[in-house]
Residue frames relative to the residue before (quaternion, step in Angstrom):
aa qw qx qy qz dx dy dz
M 1.0000 0.0000 0.0000 0.0000 0.00 0.00 0.00
G 0.2403 -0.7963 0.5365 0.1429 3.62 -0.52 1.14
H 0.3167 -0.7228 0.5834 0.1920 3.52 -1.24 0.55
A 0.3837 -0.6683 0.5841 0.2550 3.54 -0.96 0.84
H 0.2737 -0.7541 0.5855 0.1164 3.50 -1.01 1.00
A 0.4031 -0.7106 0.5192 0.2512 3.53 -0.79 1.02
V 0.4287 -0.6395 0.5905 0.2419 3.56 -1.14 0.88
R 0.2443 -0.7355 0.6095 0.1671 3.58 -0.91 0.84
R 0.1394 -0.7752 0.6093 0.0919 3.43 -0.95 1.00
R 0.6783 -0.4663 0.3634 0.4364 3.53 -1.30 0.31
G 0.7554 0.3487 -0.2672 0.4862 3.44 -0.87 1.06
D 0.6029 0.5843 -0.3725 0.3954 3.68 1.22 -0.22
V 0.6870 0.4148 -0.2832 0.5251 3.46 1.20 -0.26
A 0.5203 -0.6379 0.4450 0.3525 3.52 -0.98 0.86
G 0.7457 0.3671 -0.2962 0.4705 3.47 -1.13 0.79
T 0.6982 0.4307 -0.3002 0.4867 3.68 1.02 -0.46
P 0.5033 -0.6952 0.4301 0.2799 3.51 -0.92 0.83
G 0.4049 -0.7023 0.5258 0.2576 3.57 -0.84 0.79
P 0.7579 -0.3785 0.2990 0.4393 3.45 -1.29 -0.18
L 0.4556 -0.6667 0.4530 0.3778 3.67 -0.84 0.51
P 0.5107 -0.6301 0.4688 0.3498 3.62 -1.07 0.76
P 0.6497 -0.5058 0.3823 0.4194 3.53 -1.26 0.46
G 0.8139 0.3037 -0.2361 0.4355 3.41 -1.00 0.90
E 0.5687 0.5764 -0.3565 0.4660 3.57 1.46 -0.25
P 0.2848 -0.7527 0.5516 0.2194 3.58 -0.51 0.92
A 0.5578 -0.6117 0.4469 0.3389 3.54 -1.20 0.65
G 0.7114 0.4514 -0.2470 0.4788 3.54 -0.89 0.61
E 0.7472 0.4134 -0.2439 0.4596 3.62 1.04 -0.53
S 0.5497 -0.6668 0.4074 0.2955 3.50 -0.92 0.72
T 0.4634 -0.6400 0.5423 0.2858 3.50 -1.18 0.43
A 0.6066 -0.5219 0.3785 0.4652 3.64 -1.00 0.26
A 0.6334 0.5743 -0.3250 0.4042 3.61 0.82 -0.68
E 0.6352 0.5087 -0.2858 0.5060 3.47 1.19 -1.03
R 0.6595 0.5166 -0.3208 0.4418 3.59 0.84 -0.97
V 0.6277 0.5497 -0.3215 0.4477 3.61 1.07 -0.72
R 0.6545 0.4789 -0.2800 0.5137 3.57 1.10 -0.99
E 0.6529 0.5070 -0.3508 0.4400 3.63 0.82 -0.82
K 0.6373 0.5487 -0.3085 0.4446 3.58 1.00 -0.81
A 0.6442 0.5122 -0.2818 0.4932 3.50 0.97 -1.07
A 0.6708 0.4877 -0.3100 0.4648 3.63 0.81 -0.77
E 0.6333 0.5433 -0.3103 0.4554 3.53 1.03 -0.82
W 0.6270 0.5451 -0.2804 0.4808 3.53 1.04 -1.01
L 0.6642 0.4925 -0.2915 0.4810 3.58 0.81 -1.11
A 0.6875 0.4751 -0.3071 0.4553 3.70 0.72 -0.94
E 0.6501 0.4667 -0.3308 0.5001 3.68 0.99 -0.69
R 0.6564 0.5150 -0.3247 0.4455 3.62 0.87 -0.63
C 0.7562 0.3706 -0.2084 0.4974 3.60 0.94 -0.84
H 0.4300 0.7252 -0.4530 0.2898 3.67 1.15 -0.17
P 0.6666 0.4800 -0.3401 0.4578 3.77 0.62 -0.82
Q 0.6827 0.4536 -0.3162 0.4777 3.61 0.89 -0.90
T 0.5744 0.5723 -0.3584 0.4626 3.71 1.01 -0.67
L 0.6582 0.4926 -0.3176 0.4725 3.59 0.78 -1.12
R 0.6743 0.4674 -0.3457 0.4554 3.75 0.62 -0.91
Q 0.6793 0.4882 -0.3492 0.4222 3.65 0.88 -0.66
V 0.6163 0.5315 -0.3544 0.4605 3.45 1.17 -0.73
R 0.6485 0.5140 -0.3422 0.4451 3.68 0.87 -0.95
W 0.6216 0.5639 -0.3173 0.4416 3.55 0.94 -0.87
A 0.6824 0.4724 -0.2751 0.4854 3.62 0.88 -1.05
N 0.6459 0.4974 -0.3565 0.4564 3.57 0.91 -0.83
V 0.6466 0.5064 -0.3316 0.4641 3.75 0.77 -0.69
R 0.6436 0.4716 -0.3199 0.5110 3.65 0.94 -0.80
L 0.6450 0.5222 -0.3360 0.4454 3.57 0.75 -0.82
K 0.6911 0.4973 -0.2824 0.4419 3.63 0.92 -0.92
E 0.5645 0.5863 -0.3036 0.4954 3.40 1.33 -0.80
S 0.7206 0.4715 -0.2414 0.4473 3.47 0.67 -1.14
A 0.6488 0.5140 -0.3338 0.4510 3.47 0.94 -0.88
T 0.6442 0.5462 -0.3225 0.4274 3.57 0.94 -0.97
Q 0.6476 0.5223 -0.2757 0.4815 3.57 0.97 -1.02
A 0.6289 0.5264 -0.3359 0.4633 3.61 0.98 -0.73
L 0.7269 0.4491 -0.2642 0.4473 3.62 0.90 -0.87
V 0.6459 0.5079 -0.3204 0.4714 3.47 1.17 -0.48
S 0.7257 0.4473 -0.2421 0.4633 3.59 0.91 -0.79
């Protein structure tokens, strides 16, 4: 007894985009995507100063360690 296999279409799998709604030009973001992008941008801007401090701290520690490794 054979089983009919369902044909998967774009959008049938979680995480894959479905077809564009009528009137939505290809390549443009949907409203939900724009909201997510704005939230990510806000978070990155908010965290940027702290990230810079952490990178500077790590660079100083790395240079100290490298110097100690060369001397010993």
